[in-house]
A tleap script that builds the chain and sets N, CA, C and O, in Angstrom:
source leaprc.protein.ff14SB
mol = sequence {
  NMET GLY SER GLU VAL SER THR TYR GLY ASP
  VAL TYR SER PHE GLY VAL LEU LEU LEU GLU
  MET PHE THR GLY LYS ARG PRO THR ASP HIE
  MET LEU SER HIE GLY LEU ASN LEU HIE ASN
  TYR VAL LYS ALA SER LEU PRO LYS CYS VAL
  SER GLU ILE SER LYS SER LEU LEU GLN GLU
  GLY GLY THR ASN VAL THR LYS THR HIE MET
  HIE SER LEU LEU SER MET ARG ALA ALA LYS
  THR GLU GLU CYS LEU THR VAL ILE LEU GLY
  ILE GLY ILE ALA CYS SER VAL GLU SER PRO
  THR ASN ARG THR ASP ILE SER ASP VAL ALA
  SER GLU LEU GLN SER ILE ARG ARG SER LEU
  LEU CGLY
}
set mol.1.N position { 11.608 -63.107 -91.466 }
set mol.1.CA position { 12.784 -63.621 -92.108 }
set mol.1.C position { 13.099 -62.749 -93.320 }
set mol.1.O position { 13.612 -61.648 -93.122 }
set mol.2.N position { 12.841 -63.142 -94.509 }
set mol.2.CA position { 12.966 -62.309 -95.694 }
set mol.2.C position { 14.324 -61.701 -95.957 }
set mol.2.O position { 14.442 -60.874 -96.862 }
set mol.3.N position { 15.351 -62.063 -95.220 }
set mol.3.CA position { 16.678 -61.499 -95.438 }
set mol.3.C position { 17.353 -62.182 -96.610 }
set mol.3.O position { 17.106 -63.353 -96.901 }
set mol.4.N position { 18.205 -61.428 -97.272 }
set mol.4.CA position { 18.969 -61.971 -98.371 }
set mol.4.C position { 20.073 -62.873 -97.842 }
set mol.4.O position { 20.659 -62.599 -96.795 }
set mol.5.N position { 20.355 -63.945 -98.563 }
set mol.5.CA position { 21.425 -64.850 -98.176 }
set mol.5.C position { 22.761 -64.145 -98.413 }
set mol.5.O position { 22.976 -63.527 -99.456 }
set mol.6.N position { 23.656 -64.249 -97.424 }
set mol.6.CA position { 24.969 -63.628 -97.572 }
set mol.6.C position { 25.984 -64.368 -96.712 }
set mol.6.O position { 25.632 -65.202 -95.878 }
set mol.7.N position { 27.238 -64.047 -96.935 }
set mol.7.CA position { 28.292 -64.656 -96.120 }
set mol.7.C position { 28.215 -64.159 -94.680 }
set mol.7.O position { 28.737 -64.818 -93.781 }
set mol.8.N position { 27.580 -63.017 -94.439 }
set mol.8.CA position { 27.415 -62.522 -93.073 }
set mol.8.C position { 26.655 -63.542 -92.211 }
set mol.8.O position { 26.973 -63.744 -91.039 }
set mol.9.N position { 25.653 -64.173 -92.816 }
set mol.9.CA position { 24.881 -65.193 -92.107 }
set mol.9.C position { 25.729 -66.420 -91.796 }
set mol.9.O position { 25.601 -67.022 -90.730 }
set mol.10.N position { 26.602 -66.786 -92.744 }
set mol.10.CA position { 27.507 -67.909 -92.519 }
set mol.10.C position { 28.474 -67.614 -91.381 }
set mol.10.O position { 28.749 -68.484 -90.555 }
set mol.11.N position { 28.986 -66.398 -91.336 }
set mol.11.CA position { 29.906 -65.995 -90.273 }
set mol.11.C position { 29.187 -66.052 -88.929 }
set mol.11.O position { 29.742 -66.532 -87.941 }
set mol.12.N position { 27.963 -65.566 -88.898 }
set mol.12.CA position { 27.169 -65.614 -87.662 }
set mol.12.C position { 27.003 -67.059 -87.196 }
set mol.12.O position { 27.226 -67.371 -86.026 }
set mol.13.N position { 26.614 -67.930 -88.112 }
set mol.13.CA position { 26.407 -69.338 -87.765 }
set mol.13.C position { 27.691 -69.981 -87.259 }
set mol.13.O position { 27.663 -70.766 -86.312 }
set mol.14.N position { 28.807 -69.651 -87.883 }
set mol.14.CA position { 30.089 -70.188 -87.440 }
set mol.14.C position { 30.409 -69.703 -86.032 }
set mol.14.O position { 30.896 -70.476 -85.207 }
set mol.15.N position { 30.143 -68.440 -85.755 }
set mol.15.CA position { 30.384 -67.904 -84.419 }
set mol.15.C position { 29.553 -68.601 -83.364 }
set mol.15.O position { 30.059 -68.938 -82.293 }
set mol.16.N position { 28.293 -68.819 -83.653 }
set mol.16.CA position { 27.413 -69.512 -82.709 }
set mol.16.C position { 27.895 -70.948 -82.531 }
set mol.16.O position { 27.868 -71.473 -81.417 }
set mol.17.N position { 28.335 -71.588 -83.609 }
set mol.17.CA position { 28.854 -72.945 -83.521 }
set mol.17.C position { 30.080 -73.012 -82.601 }
set mol.17.O position { 30.187 -73.919 -81.776 }
set mol.18.N position { 30.993 -72.063 -82.742 }
set mol.18.CA position { 32.157 -72.017 -81.852 }
set mol.18.C position { 31.726 -71.878 -80.396 }
set mol.18.O position { 32.234 -72.575 -79.518 }
set mol.19.N position { 30.788 -70.975 -80.153 }
set mol.19.CA position { 30.321 -70.758 -78.781 }
set mol.19.C position { 29.665 -72.023 -78.224 }
set mol.19.O position { 29.863 -72.369 -77.060 }
set mol.20.N position { 28.887 -72.706 -79.055 }
set mol.20.CA position { 28.242 -73.947 -78.618 }
set mol.20.C position { 29.275 -75.028 -78.306 }
set mol.20.O position { 29.206 -75.684 -77.267 }
set mol.21.N position { 30.227 -75.203 -79.212 }
set mol.21.CA position { 31.217 -76.270 -79.044 }
set mol.21.C position { 32.077 -76.079 -77.804 }
set mol.21.O position { 32.387 -77.049 -77.112 }
set mol.22.N position { 32.462 -74.856 -77.516 }
set mol.22.CA position { 33.399 -74.638 -76.428 }
set mol.22.C position { 32.745 -74.335 -75.086 }
set mol.22.O position { 33.412 -74.389 -74.053 }
set mol.23.N position { 31.461 -74.019 -75.082 }
set mol.23.CA position { 30.773 -73.832 -73.802 }
set mol.23.C position { 29.913 -75.040 -73.443 }
set mol.23.O position { 29.566 -75.242 -72.280 }
set mol.24.N position { 29.572 -75.838 -74.450 }
set mol.24.CA position { 28.683 -76.966 -74.207 }
set mol.24.C position { 27.241 -76.550 -74.033 }
set mol.24.O position { 26.411 -77.342 -73.589 }
set mol.25.N position { 26.938 -75.316 -74.377 }
set mol.25.CA position { 25.574 -74.800 -74.251 }
set mol.25.C position { 24.984 -74.565 -75.643 }
set mol.25.O position { 25.699 -74.265 -76.599 }
set mol.26.N position { 23.691 -74.707 -75.724 }
set mol.26.CA position { 22.971 -74.458 -76.975 }
set mol.26.C position { 22.276 -73.105 -76.880 }
set mol.26.O position { 21.978 -72.624 -75.787 }
set mol.27.N position { 22.021 -72.501 -78.032 }
set mol.27.CA position { 21.272 -71.234 -77.999 }
set mol.27.C position { 19.888 -71.387 -77.377 }
set mol.27.O position { 19.299 -70.408 -76.919 }
set mol.28.N position { 19.367 -72.614 -77.360 }
set mol.28.CA position { 18.042 -72.868 -76.798 }
set mol.28.C position { 18.106 -73.377 -75.360 }
set mol.28.O position { 17.092 -73.810 -74.814 }
set mol.29.N position { 19.279 -73.331 -74.746 }
set mol.29.CA position { 19.464 -73.796 -73.370 }
set mol.29.C position { 18.496 -73.072 -72.440 }
set mol.29.O position { 18.257 -71.874 -72.591 }
set mol.30.N position { 17.942 -73.806 -71.480 }
set mol.30.CA position { 16.953 -73.230 -70.557 }
set mol.30.C position { 17.505 -72.066 -69.742 }
set mol.30.O position { 16.747 -71.190 -69.327 }
set mol.31.N position { 18.818 -72.045 -69.509 }
set mol.31.CA position { 19.387 -70.946 -68.723 }
set mol.31.C position { 19.475 -69.649 -69.529 }
set mol.31.O position { 19.674 -68.572 -68.967 }
set mol.32.N position { 19.325 -69.762 -70.837 }
set mol.32.CA position { 19.381 -68.582 -71.700 }
set mol.32.C position { 17.954 -68.122 -71.975 }
set mol.32.O position { 17.348 -68.481 -72.984 }
set mol.33.N position { 17.444 -67.329 -71.062 }
set mol.33.CA position { 16.083 -66.820 -71.204 }
set mol.33.C position { 16.049 -65.368 -70.761 }
set mol.33.O position { 17.075 -64.807 -70.376 }
set mol.34.N position { 14.908 -64.778 -70.812 }
set mol.34.CA position { 14.725 -63.381 -70.399 }
set mol.34.C position { 15.663 -62.451 -71.172 }
set mol.34.O position { 16.293 -61.569 -70.588 }
set mol.35.N position { 15.751 -62.656 -72.486 }
set mol.35.CA position { 16.570 -61.781 -73.330 }
set mol.35.C position { 18.042 -62.135 -73.380 }
set mol.35.O position { 18.796 -61.515 -74.131 }
set mol.36.N position { 18.476 -63.124 -72.596 }
set mol.36.CA position { 19.877 -63.536 -72.617 }
set mol.36.C position { 20.057 -64.561 -73.728 }
set mol.36.O position { 19.310 -65.537 -73.808 }
set mol.37.N position { 21.055 -64.336 -74.589 }
set mol.37.CA position { 21.353 -65.301 -75.627 }
set mol.37.C position { 22.769 -65.820 -75.435 }
set mol.37.O position { 23.500 -65.326 -74.576 }
set mol.38.N position { 23.160 -66.799 -76.218 }
set mol.38.CA position { 24.470 -67.422 -76.054 }
set mol.38.C position { 25.598 -66.413 -76.248 }
set mol.38.O position { 26.582 -66.435 -75.509 }
set mol.39.N position { 25.464 -65.540 -77.223 }
set mol.39.CA position { 26.463 -64.499 -77.485 }
set mol.39.C position { 26.668 -63.629 -76.236 }
set mol.39.O position { 27.797 -63.439 -75.784 }
set mol.40.N position { 25.576 -63.108 -75.691 }
set mol.40.CA position { 25.670 -62.225 -74.513 }
set mol.40.C position { 26.123 -62.968 -73.265 }
set mol.40.O position { 26.846 -62.412 -72.438 }
set mol.41.N position { 25.703 -64.220 -73.125 }
set mol.41.CA position { 26.124 -65.026 -71.977 }
set mol.41.C position { 27.644 -65.189 -71.969 }
set mol.41.O position { 28.288 -64.966 -70.944 }
set mol.42.N position { 28.219 -65.579 -73.112 }
set mol.42.CA position { 29.667 -65.791 -73.184 }
set mol.42.C position { 30.401 -64.468 -73.031 }
set mol.42.O position { 31.412 -64.389 -72.332 }
set mol.43.N position { 29.895 -63.437 -73.680 }
set mol.43.CA position { 30.535 -62.119 -73.591 }
set mol.43.C position { 30.588 -61.627 -72.143 }
set mol.43.O position { 31.597 -61.071 -71.709 }
set mol.44.N position { 29.513 -61.832 -71.408 }
set mol.44.CA position { 29.448 -61.362 -70.022 }
set mol.44.C position { 30.286 -62.210 -69.065 }
set mol.44.O position { 30.775 -61.708 -68.053 }
set mol.45.N position { 30.449 -63.483 -69.382 }
set mol.45.CA position { 31.146 -64.370 -68.447 }
set mol.45.C position { 32.494 -64.857 -68.975 }
set mol.45.O position { 33.043 -65.840 -68.476 }
set mol.46.N position { 33.025 -64.170 -69.983 }
set mol.46.CA position { 34.234 -64.650 -70.666 }
set mol.46.C position { 35.407 -64.945 -69.751 }
set mol.46.O position { 35.927 -66.058 -69.830 }
set mol.47.N position { 35.864 -64.062 -68.901 }
set mol.47.CA position { 37.047 -64.441 -68.109 }
set mol.47.C position { 36.797 -65.652 -67.212 }
set mol.47.O position { 37.651 -66.531 -67.098 }
set mol.48.N position { 35.639 -65.696 -66.583 }
set mol.48.CA position { 35.335 -66.791 -65.658 }
set mol.48.C position { 35.111 -68.100 -66.399 }
set mol.48.O position { 35.619 -69.140 -65.981 }
set mol.49.N position { 34.364 -68.063 -67.486 }
set mol.49.CA position { 34.015 -69.306 -68.163 }
set mol.49.C position { 35.219 -69.958 -68.828 }
set mol.49.O position { 35.230 -71.178 -68.995 }
set mol.50.N position { 36.221 -69.196 -69.208 }
set mol.50.CA position { 37.397 -69.771 -69.858 }
set mol.50.C position { 38.122 -70.707 -68.908 }
set mol.50.O position { 38.535 -71.794 -69.312 }
set mol.51.N position { 38.281 -70.317 -67.682 }
set mol.51.CA position { 38.953 -71.160 -66.702 }
set mol.51.C position { 38.184 -72.458 -66.487 }
set mol.51.O position { 38.783 -73.532 -66.441 }
set mol.52.N position { 36.875 -72.369 -66.357 }
set mol.52.CA position { 36.051 -73.557 -66.158 }
set mol.52.C position { 36.097 -74.473 -67.375 }
set mol.52.O position { 36.203 -75.691 -67.231 }
set mol.53.N position { 36.018 -73.899 -68.565 }
set mol.53.CA position { 36.044 -74.685 -69.796 }
set mol.53.C position { 37.388 -75.378 -69.966 }
set mol.53.O position { 37.437 -76.558 -70.313 }
set mol.54.N position { 38.473 -74.662 -69.725 }
set mol.54.CA position { 39.795 -75.249 -69.927 }
set mol.54.C position { 40.025 -76.425 -68.982 }
set mol.54.O position { 40.595 -77.437 -69.390 }
set mol.55.N position { 39.596 -76.309 -67.739 }
set mol.55.CA position { 39.739 -77.430 -66.800 }
set mol.55.C position { 38.962 -78.640 -67.291 }
set mol.55.O position { 39.455 -79.767 -67.247 }
set mol.56.N position { 37.751 -78.399 -67.755 }
set mol.56.CA position { 36.912 -79.478 -68.254 }
set mol.56.C position { 37.530 -80.138 -69.483 }
set mol.56.O position { 37.568 -81.366 -69.572 }
set mol.57.N position { 38.011 -79.342 -70.422 }
set mol.57.CA position { 38.609 -79.889 -71.638 }
set mol.57.C position { 39.885 -80.662 -71.349 }
set mol.57.O position { 40.107 -81.725 -71.929 }
set mol.58.N position { 40.706 -80.158 -70.484 }
set mol.58.CA position { 41.952 -80.846 -70.156 }
set mol.58.C position { 41.676 -82.167 -69.441 }
set mol.58.O position { 42.362 -83.161 -69.678 }
set mol.59.N position { 40.682 -82.174 -68.575 }
set mol.59.CA position { 40.351 -83.411 -67.871 }
set mol.59.C position { 39.761 -84.432 -68.825 }
set mol.59.O position { 40.096 -85.614 -68.743 }
set mol.60.N position { 38.887 -84.003 -69.729 }
set mol.60.CA position { 38.301 -84.919 -70.703 }
set mol.60.C position { 39.365 -85.460 -71.639 }
set mol.60.O position { 39.353 -86.642 -71.982 }
set mol.61.N position { 40.277 -84.606 -72.050 }
set mol.61.CA position { 41.321 -85.018 -72.974 }
set mol.61.C position { 42.369 -85.896 -72.332 }
set mol.61.O position { 43.152 -86.535 -73.034 }
set mol.62.N position { 42.402 -85.940 -71.024 }
set mol.62.CA position { 43.436 -86.694 -70.338 }
set mol.62.C position { 42.934 -87.957 -69.678 }
set mol.62.O position { 43.477 -88.366 -68.651 }
set mol.63.N position { 41.922 -88.583 -70.231 }
set mol.63.CA position { 41.355 -89.755 -69.583 }
set mol.63.C position { 42.331 -90.920 -69.508 }
set mol.63.O position { 42.164 -91.788 -68.651 }
set mol.64.N position { 43.337 -90.974 -70.364 }
set mol.64.CA position { 44.308 -92.063 -70.333 }
set mol.64.C position { 45.544 -91.714 -69.505 }
set mol.64.O position { 46.516 -92.470 -69.495 }
set mol.65.N position { 45.513 -90.601 -68.826 }
set mol.65.CA position { 46.655 -90.140 -68.059 }
set mol.65.C position { 46.394 -90.424 -66.582 }
set mol.65.O position { 45.277 -90.231 -66.101 }
set mol.66.N position { 47.410 -90.878 -65.868 }
set mol.66.CA position { 47.237 -91.154 -64.442 }
set mol.66.C position { 46.962 -89.861 -63.686 }
set mol.66.O position { 47.275 -88.775 -64.174 }
set mol.67.N position { 46.387 -89.973 -62.517 }
set mol.67.CA position { 46.048 -88.784 -61.730 }
set mol.67.C position { 47.287 -87.978 -61.359 }
set mol.67.O position { 47.235 -86.748 -61.323 }
set mol.68.N position { 48.392 -88.652 -61.083 }
set mol.68.CA position { 49.626 -87.956 -60.736 }
set mol.68.C position { 50.091 -87.085 -61.896 }
set mol.68.O position { 50.455 -85.923 -61.712 }
set mol.69.N position { 50.072 -87.655 -63.071 }
set mol.69.CA position { 50.503 -86.909 -64.244 }
set mol.69.C position { 49.455 -85.894 -64.690 }
set mol.69.O position { 49.794 -84.893 -65.322 }
set mol.70.N position { 48.188 -86.141 -64.368 }
set mol.70.CA position { 47.120 -85.218 -64.756 }
set mol.70.C position { 47.329 -83.857 -64.125 }
set mol.70.O position { 47.162 -82.835 -64.791 }
set mol.71.N position { 47.690 -83.827 -62.859 }
set mol.71.CA position { 47.919 -82.552 -62.186 }
set mol.71.C position { 49.043 -81.788 -62.864 }
set mol.71.O position { 48.940 -80.578 -63.067 }
set mol.72.N position { 50.106 -82.479 -63.212 }
set mol.72.CA position { 51.233 -81.858 -63.901 }
set mol.72.C position { 50.807 -81.345 -65.269 }
set mol.72.O position { 51.167 -80.234 -65.658 }
set mol.73.N position { 50.041 -82.152 -66.001 }
set mol.73.CA position { 49.552 -81.752 -67.327 }
set mol.73.C position { 48.686 -80.514 -67.231 }
set mol.73.O position { 48.827 -79.583 -68.024 }
set mol.74.N position { 47.787 -80.505 -66.254 }
set mol.74.CA position { 46.909 -79.355 -66.074 }
set mol.74.C position { 47.713 -78.091 -65.789 }
set mol.74.O position { 47.422 -77.023 -66.328 }
set mol.75.N position { 48.701 -78.220 -64.956 }
set mol.75.CA position { 49.527 -77.058 -64.607 }
set mol.75.C position { 50.294 -76.527 -65.803 }
set mol.75.O position { 50.357 -75.317 -66.019 }
set mol.76.N position { 50.878 -77.428 -66.581 }
set mol.76.CA position { 51.711 -77.010 -67.713 }
set mol.76.C position { 50.890 -76.421 -68.849 }
set mol.76.O position { 51.312 -75.451 -69.479 }
set mol.77.N position { 49.735 -76.989 -69.113 }
set mol.77.CA position { 48.949 -76.590 -70.268 }
set mol.77.C position { 47.868 -75.568 -69.971 }
set mol.77.O position { 47.308 -74.983 -70.898 }
set mol.78.N position { 47.563 -75.341 -68.715 }
set mol.78.CA position { 46.420 -74.502 -68.354 }
set mol.78.C position { 46.522 -73.087 -68.911 }
set mol.78.O position { 45.560 -72.589 -69.496 }
set mol.79.N position { 47.654 -72.438 -68.746 }
set mol.79.CA position { 47.787 -71.048 -69.203 }
set mol.79.C position { 47.636 -70.942 -70.712 }
set mol.79.O position { 46.936 -70.060 -71.209 }
set mol.80.N position { 48.289 -71.835 -71.441 }
set mol.80.CA position { 48.208 -71.796 -72.903 }
set mol.80.C position { 46.796 -72.127 -73.378 }
set mol.80.O position { 46.280 -71.506 -74.307 }
set mol.81.N position { 46.185 -73.103 -72.736 }
set mol.81.CA position { 44.823 -73.494 -73.105 }
set mol.81.C position { 43.845 -72.361 -72.836 }
set mol.81.O position { 42.989 -72.067 -73.671 }
set mol.82.N position { 43.964 -71.730 -71.687 }
set mol.82.CA position { 43.063 -70.620 -71.359 }
set mol.82.C position { 43.258 -69.461 -72.322 }
set mol.82.O position { 42.286 -68.826 -72.733 }
set mol.83.N position { 44.489 -69.180 -72.684 }
set mol.83.CA position { 44.755 -68.102 -73.646 }
set mol.83.C position { 44.114 -68.412 -75.001 }
set mol.83.O position { 43.487 -67.542 -75.605 }
set mol.84.N position { 44.269 -69.629 -75.470 }
set mol.84.CA position { 43.681 -70.014 -76.751 }
set mol.84.C position { 42.163 -70.028 -76.697 }
set mol.84.O position { 41.504 -69.589 -77.640 }
set mol.85.N position { 41.600 -70.529 -75.601 }
set mol.85.CA position { 40.145 -70.533 -75.451 }
set mol.85.C position { 39.580 -69.117 -75.407 }
set mol.85.O position { 38.506 -68.852 -75.949 }
set mol.86.N position { 40.299 -68.221 -74.768 }
set mol.86.CA position { 39.850 -66.829 -74.723 }
set mol.86.C position { 39.767 -66.265 -76.135 }
set mol.86.O position { 38.804 -65.580 -76.481 }
set mol.87.N position { 40.771 -66.551 -76.939 }
set mol.87.CA position { 40.770 -66.066 -78.326 }
set mol.87.C position { 39.655 -66.731 -79.128 }
set mol.87.O position { 38.955 -66.061 -79.887 }
set mol.88.N position { 39.485 -68.038 -78.966 }
set mol.88.CA position { 38.436 -68.760 -79.700 }
set mol.88.C position { 37.052 -68.229 -79.332 }
set mol.88.O position { 36.229 -67.980 -80.214 }
set mol.89.N position { 36.795 -68.058 -78.050 }
set mol.89.CA position { 35.490 -67.527 -77.643 }
set mol.89.C position { 35.325 -66.084 -78.102 }
set mol.89.O position { 34.222 -65.660 -78.447 }
set mol.90.N position { 36.417 -65.334 -78.107 }
set mol.90.CA position { 36.362 -63.973 -78.648 }
set mol.90.C position { 36.005 -63.972 -80.126 }
set mol.90.O position { 35.267 -63.104 -80.590 }
set mol.91.N position { 36.527 -64.942 -80.863 }
set mol.91.CA position { 36.172 -65.083 -82.282 }
set mol.91.C position { 34.685 -65.398 -82.407 }
set mol.91.O position { 33.988 -64.825 -83.244 }
set mol.92.N position { 34.210 -66.312 -81.569 }
set mol.92.CA position { 32.782 -66.649 -81.592 }
set mol.92.C position { 31.910 -65.437 -81.318 }
set mol.92.O position { 30.870 -65.251 -81.951 }
set mol.93.N position { 32.337 -64.621 -80.378 }
set mol.93.CA position { 31.594 -63.392 -80.061 }
set mol.93.C position { 31.651 -62.415 -81.228 }
set mol.93.O position { 30.636 -61.827 -81.603 }
set mol.94.N position { 32.839 -62.244 -81.800 }
set mol.94.CA position { 33.004 -61.292 -82.915 }
set mol.94.C position { 32.223 -61.723 -84.154 }
set mol.94.O position { 31.763 -60.883 -84.928 }
set mol.95.N position { 32.076 -63.024 -84.337 }
set mol.95.CA position { 31.329 -63.527 -85.499 }
set mol.95.C position { 29.820 -63.462 -85.295 }
set mol.95.O position { 29.063 -63.422 -86.265 }
set mol.96.N position { 29.381 -63.450 -84.046 }
set mol.96.CA position { 27.945 -63.526 -83.788 }
set mol.96.C position { 27.343 -62.212 -83.288 }
set mol.96.O position { 26.282 -62.213 -82.663 }
set mol.97.N position { 28.016 -61.094 -83.560 }
set mol.97.CA position { 27.416 -59.809 -83.187 }
set mol.97.C position { 26.140 -59.600 -83.988 }
set mol.97.O position { 25.964 -60.170 -85.065 }
set mol.98.N position { 25.272 -58.790 -83.456 }
set mol.98.CA position { 23.955 -58.612 -84.066 }
set mol.98.C position { 24.020 -57.978 -85.451 }
set mol.98.O position { 23.332 -58.426 -86.368 }
set mol.99.N position { 24.831 -56.956 -85.611 }
set mol.99.CA position { 24.911 -56.255 -86.891 }
set mol.99.C position { 25.811 -57.011 -87.868 }
set mol.99.O position { 26.996 -57.198 -87.592 }
set mol.100.N position { 25.268 -57.445 -89.001 }
set mol.100.CA position { 26.063 -58.215 -89.964 }
set mol.100.C position { 27.343 -57.512 -90.427 }
set mol.100.O position { 28.373 -58.159 -90.615 }
set mol.101.N position { 27.279 -56.221 -90.607 }
set mol.101.CA position { 28.458 -55.512 -91.105 }
set mol.101.C position { 29.553 -55.356 -90.057 }
set mol.101.O position { 30.687 -55.015 -90.393 }
set mol.102.N position { 29.225 -55.602 -88.790 }
set mol.102.CA position { 30.218 -55.525 -87.722 }
set mol.102.C position { 30.860 -56.871 -87.405 }
set mol.102.O position { 31.719 -56.956 -86.527 }
set mol.103.N position { 30.451 -57.923 -88.111 }
set mol.103.CA position { 31.005 -59.247 -87.871 }
set mol.103.C position { 32.400 -59.361 -88.480 }
set mol.103.O position { 32.708 -58.742 -89.499 }
set mol.104.N position { 33.221 -60.158 -87.834 }
set mol.104.CA position { 34.584 -60.379 -88.300 }
set mol.104.C position { 34.577 -61.055 -89.661 }
set mol.104.O position { 33.742 -61.919 -89.931 }
set mol.105.N position { 35.508 -60.661 -90.514 }
set mol.105.CA position { 35.661 -61.277 -91.826 }
set mol.105.C position { 36.154 -62.710 -91.656 }
set mol.105.O position { 37.031 -62.972 -90.833 }
set mol.106.N position { 35.598 -63.631 -92.423 }
set mol.106.CA position { 35.927 -65.041 -92.263 }
set mol.106.C position { 37.391 -65.339 -92.569 }
set mol.106.O position { 37.951 -66.276 -91.999 }
set mol.107.N position { 38.020 -64.580 -93.442 }
set mol.107.CA position { 39.446 -64.815 -93.714 }
set mol.107.C position { 40.291 -64.457 -92.489 }
set mol.107.O position { 41.301 -65.107 -92.218 }
set mol.108.N position { 39.883 -63.438 -91.761 }
set mol.108.CA position { 40.575 -63.093 -90.508 }
set mol.108.C position { 40.370 -64.183 -89.456 }
set mol.108.O position { 41.278 -64.504 -88.689 }
set mol.109.N position { 39.176 -64.738 -89.434 }
set mol.109.CA position { 38.865 -65.822 -88.508 }
set mol.109.C position { 39.749 -67.028 -88.813 }
set mol.109.O position { 40.330 -67.622 -87.905 }
set mol.110.N position { 39.850 -67.385 -90.082 }
set mol.110.CA position { 40.675 -68.536 -90.475 }
set mol.110.C position { 42.135 -68.321 -90.083 }
set mol.110.O position { 42.783 -69.234 -89.573 }
set mol.111.N position { 42.647 -67.132 -90.317 }
set mol.111.CA position { 44.037 -66.830 -89.950 }
set mol.111.C position { 44.251 -66.943 -88.447 }
set mol.111.O position { 45.252 -67.497 -87.995 }
set mol.112.N position { 43.318 -66.422 -87.688 }
set mol.112.CA position { 43.432 -66.468 -86.225 }
set mol.112.C position { 43.366 -67.903 -85.712 }
set mol.112.O position { 44.122 -68.272 -84.813 }
set mol.113.N position { 42.476 -68.711 -86.268 }
set mol.113.CA position { 42.369 -70.107 -85.849 }
set mol.113.C position { 43.624 -70.896 -86.212 }
set mol.113.O position { 44.052 -71.765 -85.453 }
set mol.114.N position { 44.207 -70.600 -87.360 }
set mol.114.CA position { 45.469 -71.254 -87.734 }
set mol.114.C position { 46.583 -70.861 -86.771 }
set mol.114.O position { 47.424 -71.689 -86.422 }
set mol.115.N position { 46.592 -69.623 -86.348 }
set mol.115.CA position { 47.576 -69.159 -85.385 }
set mol.115.C position { 47.415 -69.883 -84.044 }
set mol.115.O position { 48.404 -70.254 -83.412 }
set mol.116.N position { 46.174 -70.079 -83.620 }
set mol.116.CA position { 45.895 -70.801 -82.387 }
set mol.116.C position { 46.380 -72.246 -82.506 }
set mol.116.O position { 46.985 -72.793 -81.584 }
set mol.117.N position { 46.107 -72.837 -83.637 }
set mol.117.CA position { 46.528 -74.222 -83.872 }
set mol.117.C position { 48.041 -74.347 -83.769 }
set mol.117.O position { 48.554 -75.261 -83.123 }
set mol.118.N position { 48.750 -73.424 -84.409 }
set mol.118.CA position { 50.224 -73.446 -84.347 }
set mol.118.C position { 50.703 -73.254 -82.906 }
set mol.118.O position { 51.675 -73.879 -82.483 }
set mol.119.N position { 50.031 -72.407 -82.172 }
set mol.119.CA position { 50.405 -72.161 -80.787 }
set mol.119.C position { 50.248 -73.401 -79.923 }
set mol.119.O position { 51.099 -73.696 -79.085 }
set mol.120.N position { 49.158 -74.122 -80.132 }
set mol.120.CA position { 48.903 -75.319 -79.330 }
set mol.120.C position { 49.779 -76.495 -79.751 }
set mol.120.O position { 50.211 -77.281 -78.907 }
set mol.121.N position { 50.038 -76.617 -81.028 }
set mol.121.CA position { 50.810 -77.759 -81.516 }
set mol.121.C position { 52.296 -77.502 -81.590 }
set mol.121.O position { 53.094 -78.439 -81.642 }
set mol.122.N position { 52.674 -76.231 -81.595 }
set mol.122.CA position { 54.091 -75.883 -81.769 }
set mol.122.C position { 54.789 -75.802 -80.529 }
set mol.122.O position { 55.986 -75.519 -80.512 }
savepdb mol mol.pdb
quit
């Protein structure tokens, strides 16, 4: 350990938190073994996992919606949701790179997340 405390560590933790929240996987997940970590797992499976995650999130968020309307909701929101999830997971990856100096600046992260929020709500 012995590392100095810095905002780089906070950025890393935030990135891992984003990856955990949106994939539903923990860094200690049994499937992440043999040198595979959450950062590398998401980075390697990003295009595929976004589609799976977005379907899951839309279905969970639509529990009060009838099945007829659910299909319509999924169709209308799927592209925008997948685009936003891709950016969010990309932020998680950029924040959790191994080298602290290569991690995204937290002010850039905040701006990007605000942009995503406006996109989804606007």
